[in-house]
matplotlib code that plots the C-alpha trace (Angstrom):
import matplotlib.pyplot as plt

x = [-23.2, -21.7, -18.2, -19.1, -20.5, -17.3, -15.2, -17.3, -17.1, -13.3, -13.1, -15.1, -12.9, -9.7, -11.3, -12.4, -9.0, -7.5, -9.8, -9.3, -7.2, -8.5, -6.5, -6.2, -2.9, -0.9, 0.5, 3.3, 3.4, 5.3, 3.7, 4.4, 5.7, 3.7, 2.3, 2.8, 1.3, 0.2, -2.7, -5.4, -7.6, -10.2, -7.6, -7.4, -4.2, -4.2, -1.6, -0.4, 0.9, -2.4, -4.5, -2.2, -2.4, -6.2, -6.6, -4.2, -5.9, -9.3, -7.9, -6.3, -9.3, -7.3, -8.5, -5.9, -5.0, -2.6, 0.1, 1.8, 5.3, 8.6, 10.3, 13.2, 10.8, 9.4, 12.1, 12.4, 8.6, 8.8, 11.8, 10.1, 6.8, 4.9, 4.1, 2.9, 3.6, 5.3, 5.1, 6.5, 8.5, 11.1, 14.1, 14.9, 18.5, 20.6, 21.5, 17.8, 17.1, 19.4, 16.7, 13.3, 11.7, 10.4, 7.6, 8.2, 9.2, 6.2, 7.8, 11.1, 12.6, 15.9, 17.3, 17.2, 18.9, 16.9, 18.3, 16.9, 15.6, 18.4, 21.2, 23.2, 26.3, 24.9, 24.1, 24.5, 25.2, 28.9, 28.6, 27.4, 31.1, 31.8, 28.1, 25.5, 22.9, 19.6, 18.3, 15.7, 16.9, 17.0, 16.8, 19.1, 19.9, 21.9, 24.5, 24.8, 25.2, 27.9, 30.0, 29.9, 32.1, 29.5, 30.6, 27.7, 24.8, 21.8, 19.3, 15.6, 12.9, 10.5, 11.6, 9.4, 11.8, 14.7, 13.0, 12.2, 15.9, 16.8, 14.0, 15.1, 18.8, 19.8, 21.2, 22.6, 20.7, 18.4, 18.3, 15.5, 13.4, 12.6, 8.8, 8.6, 11.1, 9.2, 5.9, 7.2, 8.6, 5.3, 3.3, 4.6, 8.0, 6.8, 9.0, 11.3, 13.2, 14.1, 15.5, 18.9, 20.9, 20.0, 18.3, 20.9, 20.9, 17.7, 16.2, 12.9, 10.5, 9.1, 6.5, 8.3, 7.5, 9.1, 11.4, 9.7, 6.2, 3.6, 1.9, 4.5, 3.4, -0.3, 0.7, 2.9, 0.1, -2.3, 0.3, 1.0, -2.7, -3.1, -0.3, -1.9, -5.5, -4.8, -5.6, -2.0, -1.9, -5.1, -3.6, -0.3, -2.2, -4.3, -1.3, 1.4, -0.6, 1.5, 1.6, 3.8, 7.0]
y = [-50.4, -50.2, -50.3, -47.6, -45.4, -45.7, -44.8, -41.7, -40.6, -41.0, -39.0, -36.2, -36.2, -35.8, -33.0, -31.2, -31.5, -29.6, -26.7, -26.2, -27.3, -30.1, -28.8, -25.5, -23.7, -22.2, -18.8, -17.2, -13.4, -11.0, -9.7, -6.0, -4.7, -1.7, -1.3, -4.9, -6.7, -5.5, -5.7, -3.2, -1.4, -4.2, -6.7, -8.3, -8.4, -6.1, -4.6, -5.0, -8.5, -9.6, -8.2, -9.6, -13.1, -12.9, -12.2, -14.9, -17.5, -16.6, -17.1, -20.5, -21.7, -22.1, -21.8, -20.5, -19.5, -16.7, -17.5, -14.3, -14.7, -13.0, -12.6, -14.9, -17.8, -17.8, -19.7, -22.4, -22.7, -23.5, -25.9, -27.9, -28.1, -26.0, -23.4, -23.8, -20.3, -17.2, -13.6, -10.7, -8.6, -11.4, -10.4, -13.0, -14.0, -16.9, -17.9, -18.3, -20.2, -23.0, -23.6, -22.5, -21.6, -18.2, -17.0, -14.5, -11.1, -9.0, -5.8, -3.9, -2.2, -1.0, -0.3, 3.2, 4.7, 6.5, 8.8, 11.3, 14.5, 16.6, 14.3, 15.9, 13.7, 10.7, 11.5, 8.1, 4.4, 5.1, 7.3, 4.3, 3.3, 3.4, 4.0, 1.9, 0.7, -0.9, -3.5, -6.3, -9.8, -12.3, -9.7, -8.8, -5.5, -7.3, -8.7, -5.4, -3.2, -5.6, -4.8, -1.1, -1.2, -0.3, -0.1, -2.2, -3.8, -4.2, -6.8, -6.7, -9.2, -6.4, -3.4, -1.0, -1.7, -0.7, 2.5, 3.3, 2.7, 5.5, 7.9, 7.5, 7.9, 4.2, 3.8, 6.3, 5.0, 2.2, 0.6, -1.3, -1.7, 1.7, 1.5, 0.6, 3.3, 6.0, 4.9, 5.0, 8.5, 9.9, 8.3, 7.3, 8.9, 12.3, 15.1, 12.7, 10.9, 11.3, 9.3, 10.1, 9.0, 7.0, 3.6, 0.9, -2.9, -2.7, -6.1, -7.9, -9.4, -12.9, -15.2, -18.1, -21.9, -25.1, -26.4, -28.4, -27.1, -27.6, -24.5, -22.2, -22.6, -21.9, -18.8, -17.6, -17.9, -16.0, -13.3, -12.7, -12.6, -9.9, -7.9, -8.2, -7.5, -4.5, -6.0, -5.7, -2.1, -1.4, -2.9, -1.0, 2.3, 1.5, 1.0, 3.2, 6.0, 5.6, 3.5, 0.4, 0.4]
z = [-20.9, -17.5, -18.9, -21.4, -18.6, -16.6, -19.7, -20.3, -16.7, -16.8, -19.9, -18.4, -15.3, -17.5, -19.4, -16.3, -14.7, -17.6, -17.1, -13.3, -10.4, -8.2, -5.2, -3.6, -4.3, -1.5, -2.5, -0.5, -0.2, 1.9, 5.0, 4.3, 1.0, 0.1, -2.6, -3.8, -0.8, 2.6, 5.0, 4.3, 6.9, 6.6, 7.6, 4.2, 2.1, -0.9, -3.3, -6.9, -6.5, -4.8, -7.6, -10.2, -8.8, -8.3, -12.0, -13.0, -10.8, -12.3, -15.8, -15.0, -12.9, -9.7, -6.1, -3.7, -0.2, 0.6, 3.0, 4.2, 5.7, 6.0, 2.6, 3.6, 4.1, 0.6, -1.2, 1.5, 1.4, -2.4, -2.1, 0.7, -1.0, 1.5, -1.2, -4.8, -5.8, -4.4, -5.5, -3.5, -5.8, -6.1, -8.3, -11.0, -10.2, -11.5, -7.9, -7.2, -10.4, -9.1, -6.5, -8.0, -11.3, -12.4, -14.6, -17.4, -15.9, -14.8, -13.3, -13.7, -10.6, -9.2, -5.8, -4.1, -1.1, 1.5, 4.2, 6.8, 5.3, 6.9, 5.7, 3.0, 3.2, 1.4, -2.2, -3.9, -3.2, -3.3, -0.2, 1.8, 2.4, 6.1, 7.0, 8.9, 6.3, 7.1, 4.7, 4.5, 5.3, 2.3, -0.4, -3.3, -1.6, 1.1, -1.3, -3.1, 0.0, 1.3, -1.8, -1.1, 2.0, 4.6, 8.2, 9.2, 7.4, 9.7, 8.4, 9.4, 8.6, 7.7, 5.6, 7.6, 10.6, 8.4, 7.4, 11.0, 11.9, 9.5, 10.6, 14.3, 13.6, 14.3, 10.7, 8.3, 5.3, 4.1, 0.7, -0.9, -4.1, -5.6, -5.7, -2.0, -1.0, -2.9, -1.5, 2.1, 1.6, 0.3, 3.1, 6.6, 5.9, 4.6, 5.9, 7.7, 5.0, 1.3, -1.6, -3.0, -6.0, -9.1, -9.3, -9.4, -10.1, -12.1, -12.5, -13.2, -10.7, -11.4, -10.0, -8.3, -8.4, -7.2, -9.8, -12.5, -11.6, -14.4, -13.1, -14.5, -18.2, -17.3, -15.4, -18.2, -20.7, -18.4, -17.7, -21.4, -22.1, -19.4, -21.0, -24.5, -23.5, -21.3, -17.9, -16.7, -17.7, -15.8, -12.6, -13.1, -13.4, -10.4, -8.1, -9.6, -11.3, -14.4, -17.6, -17.6, -19.6]

ax = plt.figure().add_subplot(projection="3d")
ax.plot(x, y, z, "-o")
ax.set_aspect("equal")
plt.show()
């Protein structure tokens, strides 16, 4: 009987472990990437990515702790095992997939140029040649801007610093992910800066994992369920006031 009881208990433990995670997951997010992740007035992190992950975690039965950090620390955090997941509007790129794994794409975005409101010389990315351009360290924008022949590419750990550099005249332009650029223009940058030119280098954001993580399949299933049952669309409308593509 004692042996039978042990076998039953072991079976229950195996069953339970399939329904939820025994350990807390450490989730890396950017410190300030409005409206995807940022600190609200109550001191808590909020945003599209934060809400998206909260819903995914609920569906896969995972407890987690957010670990806000500079964007360029996210991939090293995954490769060293300090993070289980990272989501911070991370473009899915082949160079990154040599180091980490990605979920299914969950958001499509491009890059946009931002200049001072009074600047009429820069009308597109091609006009950044010979100019001083502010970007965010560690992002896909850095590589792209460096191909345009900019006079100087100034790299900041926080994109708000790059935007401020433009607003105060320290840089001719900034370039970053379109949703964030447009959000800044209609809030803190209203009347000071503007967006110019088309979106370029459109690509997909993905949730990132250490290579070989078993968590990726569970997250992919939850993400696809959200897209099918309308939960994803509800979050998209909440944060972007539009229907998803």
